[in-house]
N, C-alpha and C positions, 0 to 999 in steps of 0.2 A: 475647405479649407487647410490644409498639412499646417503645419511650423513652419517651413518656407516659406509660402504662399502671405504669411498675414504680415500686414503692414508693421516696418520697425516704430519701435517709441522711438521717443530722442532720449539723450542722454540725462535730463531733469528726470523724466518717467522709470528709468532705468533703477535709477538712484532712491524716490518718492518709491516705487516695488519691492526694492533690494531683500524686505525682510520675508518676499515670500519664498517658498524653499524650490529651488531649480526641477526640484524632481516633481513638483505639477505638470510638467510639460510631457504630452504625451509623446512614445516613438510612433515615428509614423516612415512606415517602409516605402508608402507609394507616394512620389511626389503629387501623379497627375498634371504633368506640366502641358500645355497648350503646343500643341506642335504647329495647329491649322495655318495654310495657306504661306510657309516662306519656302524657300530654297532650302534643302536639308544639303549637307554634307560632311558625307559618312569621313570619317581617318583612313581608314582601312577597309580591307576586308578579306583582314585577317583577324587573328584577337590583340586585342592594344588595349592596357589596364593602363586606366589614371588612377591616381593617388593621392597624400595628403600626405608631409611630414608635421612631426611634433617631438619638437626635443625637453622642451620646461625642466631645469637647461639640459638635464638628462633626464626620460620617464623615470621617475623616482632617485635620479637625484638631485645638487641642489638647481637650488629654484622652483621646486616642483612642489614647494610645502613641506617638504619633509627633510631639509639638505641636514639633519644631526638625529631624526627618526628613527626607532627602530632597530640599529644599529649600526645605521652607517656611520664611515668614516670617512672627514675629510677629504674635499679633492681642493686641489691645489685653485680654483673658482673660492672656494669658502674662503681659503686663505686672504687671496687678495684682496675680494671685495670687504671681508671685515675691516682688511689696513686702513681703508679711507688714502686720504691723501686725494683726491679727484682727479681717479683717473678709469672710473667708473662713472659716467653721468651721473649730478647730483650724491655721488658717494653711493648711491641704488647699490644693492645686494640683489640676488637669487633666492633667496632663504623662501619666498614665498610662492613670487611671482604669480604665474595661473592659476598653481595649486596642485597640481593634477595627479600630487601621489594619494589625494585624499579625495581625491573629485574623477576619478576613473570613470565610474559609470554617467558621470555626464559627459564628460570624452567621448566613449561612447555614443550617447546617443546622438552628438553633433557628428562623429565618422556615420554614424546611420542614414542618419536626415541627408548627406551629402551622397547616400548609393554609393558609396565607393570599392575600388573591388580590392585595392591594394592600402596598406598603412603603414607609414616606416617610422619607425622611433627609435630609440638609443638607450640601449641599458647603462648605466651606472656602474662604472669600477668599481668604486668604493661605496656603492653599495650590498654587491655582490661581494665583492671581498674587500674588507675595511680597511687591511695594510696594503693593498697591491700585490695580493699573496694570497696562495691557496691553503695556509697556514689554518687560516680560519675562513670556514664558509657564510655568511652570515644567512641562515635558511627563510626568517622574513623577505630580505632582498629575495629569493629563490622565489618564495610563495607568491609577491608579487608579480614579478613579472609571467608567471606561471599562470596569471590569471589574466592577466593583459590579454599572454596571446591566446590563451583559449578561448575566452569572450569574442575576441575577434573570429577566429576560425568560427565559431559555433551561430557566427553571425555571417558568413559566406566571405570572410575579407580577410586575404594573404597580409600577415605579417610580414617586411623588411626591417631586419635587427641589423641596427651600428652596433659592431662593438665597443667603440669608441669614438667621444663627439669633445673633444679637448680639455677634457674633467680629469686629467690626470692625481691617482689618488696620492697625496702628497705624503705621505709615506716615502715612494717610489721619487718623486722629486727631489726629497731632502737627499735622495742619496744620486745625484745627476740627472735625473727624468731625462729625457731622451733625447742629450748629450754626453751618455753613458751606455757603452754598447750593451750592458748589462740590461737593461731593458726589452733587449729582444725577446732574452729568455723568459720575462717577464709577463712580455705578453703574449707571448706564443703560449704561457698554460696556464694565460687568462682566457686566451679564445679556446683553446682544447676541454678546460670548463664549461664553458658555452656552449660550445659546439656538442659535450655532452647533456648534458645538463639542459640545454631546448630544444637543440633539431633532428627530435623523435617531430617535431612538429614547424619547425621554423626549416626553410627552404630557402630562401636567398638572408644574403648573408653582407655585410658591406664591412670590411675590419676596421678600415682609418677615415674620417671624416675631414676634405678636404688639408691632404699632410702638407700642401704649398701654403698655407695661412697660419697652417700653423706654425709648423717651422719660420716665418719668417717672422709671425706679431711676437711670437713668443724668445722664439732665439734667437733671435738677430735685432730687431727692434725694440722690443720689452716691453711692449705695450698690453701683452697679454702675459699671464703668468706662468714664470715666477717676476717678469718684470725685470729683470738685469739684460740689459741692452750689450750686445758681444757681433755689433755690424762687419758685416763682411765674415766672421768667420761659425756662429753662433748657430747661423739658418744652414748651412751645407749640412755642418755635424747630425745637425738635427733627422733633415733630411737622407739622409745616407742610413740614418737608426731605423728613422721609420718605412722606407724602404723593405728594407730589412726582414724587421720585424713582420712586414705583411707578406712577403714572402713565405717566411718562414710559419706565419700559421696558414697560408695559405696550403703551403703539402703536410704539413698536420692534418688538415680536414682532408685532404686527397688521398694521404696515409691511410687516414685512422674512421675517417668518418663516411666518406662520400659512397662506398659501395653501400651501406645500408640507410644514409640518409636520402641519397639521391638529391641532393641539394647545387647550390651555386656560392660561389663565394668571388667578392670584388673587388674594391677601393673606392672611392668617392674624390672624386678628382677635380676642384672649382679652376674654372676656367670662362676668360668672357671673349670677346670676339676684339683680334686688335689690325689695324687700316693704317696705311701709310700716310702720315700727313700731309705728306706731297707724293701721289703716286705717280709721277715724272722724275720723281727724287732716288739715283739710284738709293746714295745711300740712306734714304726714310725704308727704301724696300728691306734691305738689310739689315736696316736698326728691329723693322718689324719682324723679320724671320728671324731674329736673334729673343728678340723678344718673347716670342710665343716659344721658342728652344726654354729660354729659363722661364716659363710660366706653364706651359702646358706638357711640352713634350718633355719636361725635367726631370718627370714621374710616370710621362705612359712609355716613354720609347723602354727605359728600362724592362718594365712592367707587361707591356707588348709585343715588342721588338727584337731587342738583342738582350736585355742584360745589364745596359751601359747607359748611362749621362751620353748626350747628343756632343757630338763632338765638338760642335763651336761653342760648346758650355765649357767643355773641358778645356781647350787651347786656349779661349777669353782668360777664364780663370786662373789659370798655370801663366798665362802673360803677364796678367796684373799681377799677379802675389812676385814674381819676380820682381817687378818695376818698381816694386815698392819693399823689396828685398825681404820678401820670405824664404827661409830654405827651401821648399818646397812648394805644388800649387795649396794654397786653402782649402779646393776641393779635395773631400776625400777619396780615393779610387777602391773599386771592389774588385777583387779579386777572382784569375777565371773561375773558380769553384762559386763564387761567389753569381756572378754574372749567370754560371747552370744554372743556379738554385733559383736567380728571377723573373729569369726569361719563364713568358708564359702563366704568370699567377694570377689570370683573372679570367673568370668566364663570360663576363658580360662587358661593356664600357659605360660607367657609374660617370655619367656628367652635369654641373651644378652651377649651372648658367643664370648671370644676372642682368650685367651691363655690357656694356664695350666701352674702348677705349684709342683715341688716335696713339701713332708712333715716331717721335722724332728722332734722326740721330744727333747725343749730346756726348761727345768728349769727354772726358773724362783726364780733364788739365791735370789738375791737383792729387793726380793715384788716392782718390778718395777710397774708404771704403763701403762695400754696400752690391746687393743684388742688379742695382741699376748703374751703379756704378761700373761695375764687373761687364757688365751687357752693353754700356755708353747709350742707354736711351731713356728718355723721358716720355709718360704718358698724359696724356691730356684728352677732355670729352670738345667733341665737334660743340659747338657755340648753340647752332640750330638743333641740339639735343634736348627736349624736354631733360627738368631732374627730379627725381625727389626724394630728399636726405641723398645717400652714396649713389643710390641707382640712378644711372641716366637712360631712358628708355628708347632701345635701341631694339626694334622688336628683330628688323634681320638679322641682325647679329646672331641670333639662336640658331638661322635657316643655314650659314656660314659657315658657324663653326661644324654644324653638326654634316657639313657636305666634309669640310675639312679633316673632321676625326672619321668619317668615310673614304678619303683616299689614301689618307698618313696611315692609317692602321689597321688595313683590311678588309670594309667595311665588315665592321665588328654589331654583335645586336646593343644598339643602346638602350641607356634609359637613362632620362635626366630625372636626377635622384632628389635636386631642389629648382625652383626659380618661381618666382618671389617681387613683390612692389609695395614697398611699404605705404603706408596711409601719410599723405600729404598733410599737414597744419593749415586749419581746421581741424579736425575728422571728423569724418560725417560718417554715420551707419549707411547712410545710401552713397556707396563710395561709386559711382556713374565711370569719373573717371579713371578711376585704378580698375575697373572691370571694361573697361575701353583698350589698355593693356594688357591684360591679359587675351582679349578675342585678338587684337593682332599680334599677337604672341603665338595663340592655337594656328588662326590661318598661314603661319610661317610654318609651321610642324606643318600642317597639312600641304603644303607643298613640300616640305623636305620628305614627306613620304611621297608622296605623288610623285611628283616632279621629279627632285632628284634620285629614288629609289634609295633611301635610307632606312636602312632597316632601324627601325627605329619601334621598339616595344611599348616604351611607358613614358609618363608623363607623371609627376608628380611635383604640385602647390607647396611653398612653404609657405605658411604654413598655417595647420589646423585653429591655433589658438594665437593674439597676443600673447609677447613674452617677453623675456630678459633677452636686452638681446645682447650680449656681450659688456664690453666698454659703453655702447650705448643704452644700457638703461631700461627702461621702459616708454624711452623719447621715439622709440621707431616701433609703429605698428605695421606685421609682416600676416599679420593672423585673418582668417574668414571669417574667425569669428570673436568678437569685439569680448573684451573681459578685460572691467573695472575693478582694477587696481586698489582704487580707496572704498572699495566695498569687500568685508571681510569672509562674505560667502563665492565672492570670486564665480560672479553671474555667468555666464557663456550667452550672448544674442551677437544674430544671424548679420554679417553684410550684407548690402545686399549684390556681392560678389559668391557672397556660401550659394545663395540662390540662382545663380545665372551659372556658376559652374557645376550645379547638380541637374542643371537641367544636361547641360553637353554633355557627363558622366551617363545620365538615364537615355540620352541618346544614342549616344556616341558619336560627336559630331555638333557642329555650330549649322543652327540657321540663319540664313540671312546670306549676302553673297558676297564675295570674299574683294 
C-alpha cells in the first residue's frame, strides 16, 4: 500500500495526530494503481506533460511561512493584508499560509507521490531583490530557489518558473508600480537576473501571471493592492506597461540567453469561454466577440499576432472616451517601434481556464467608466451550471476555448498552466464531486487533442496545496493536498482527487468510457 492508496483520516483524526512529524511518511515512487478491466483512453501518441502549480503566495514569498524571513523585502500583498479593513476574507494574511518556505521537503514528497512530470512555481521578486532592484541581491533567497530547482531535477521533474505572480515589491509600488513606465526597465533587469541565475537549469519560463486580472483588480477596481480604484484608466495603463515589460524581457532572453540556455519564454493568460445569451441575437453575438477582444485578445493579439490591440477595443475605448469628454483615448497607443518589439514575443501559448460565462449586450447609456462599460457587455452564468464558490462548472468551455486559440492564433503549442476547482462546503477529504469535475475536464481535453487536433502539450492543475487565495483568504480550497491552517505544523494530507490525478499521470490517460 502506497501513501496515496491509504485511506484518508477524518479531519478530527488529522488534528489528533498533528503532533506527529510529517517526515514519518515514506516517499513512494511507484503507485501500483490497478488498471484491470477498464477502457484505457490515452491522451496522446506523442509527448504529453502533466503537472501542478503552487504559489504559496509565491514560493518563498508572502504566504509561504517566511514573509519577512532571511532578508525578504515587503511586497504589496504584505502591506495590503496587514492594513486590514476587511478587504481580505476575515482580514486573513498570507504570513504563514501553507508554510512552504520551511516545508519544501514535505512539498517535494507530495510532488513525488503524484508522479508529476512538471512542477510550476512562482518566484518572489522581493525575496530575491528586496527593494525590487539589483542593487542588493538576497543570497539566501537565491539559495532557497536553487535548492527547489535542483531537487526537482534530481527527481526527474521539470521546473516551470513564473517570474511575477501579483506580488510586486512594495518599494516599486511606492514609485508608481505598474502605472509607471519605469517599471518596464525594473522588470527587465529582474528577469535578466533570474535568467542568468537559474536559466542553466530552468528551460520553461512564464514572465507574468494573468496580467489581465492584475490590471483590472489592482489598478482599475482596486480590490487588489495597492487598493486605489482608477476605473476606466488605471487598468489600461497598467496593461500597457505589463505588455511592454513582458516583451522587453522576452527580447532580453532571446538576445542574451537563448543560444546558450535553449529555453522558452511565454506569458500566462487568463481566459474563460464566452457564449452569447441569445444565439439568435446579433447584438449578443457582437457583444460576445467584443467581450473576447477585451478579455483574452487584448493581450494575446499584440503578443502573438501584430503587436497591437484588437481594432474593436481601440475604436470602442476611443469613442467612449470622446463621449465622456476626454481629449484622447483612455487606452494608450503603442508606437510603431513598440508594435515591432511586442509582436511574436511568446514561444508557446500559456492559458489558464477555470470557468465560462454568458454574454449579453448592455448599452452604456450614462457613459460610465469601466472596461465592461467600454465594451458594453454584461457577464452572467447560465442558471443550469453547477457552481462551487466563484467557479461555474463548464468542462466543455475549455475545449471551445482551445479551438478558439487554435483558429485565431495559428495553431500554437498550448500549455494549460492552470485549471482547477475549489472544494465546496462542507469540505471533505473524499472529494468525489470535485474529481468528477476534473474527470469531465480531462475528457474534454482528450476530445480537443484527438478530434479537434489542438496542439496541447501540457496540463497543470491548480494547485498542489490548499493555499491563501488572495482576497478570499483561506475560504477557498483548491489544493490536491489538504493543509490544516490551524495546525502550526501545516500537515499535508491527500484528498481523493490527488489519488485519482496520480492514476491519470501514471497511465497518461483516463480509464473508463468517455
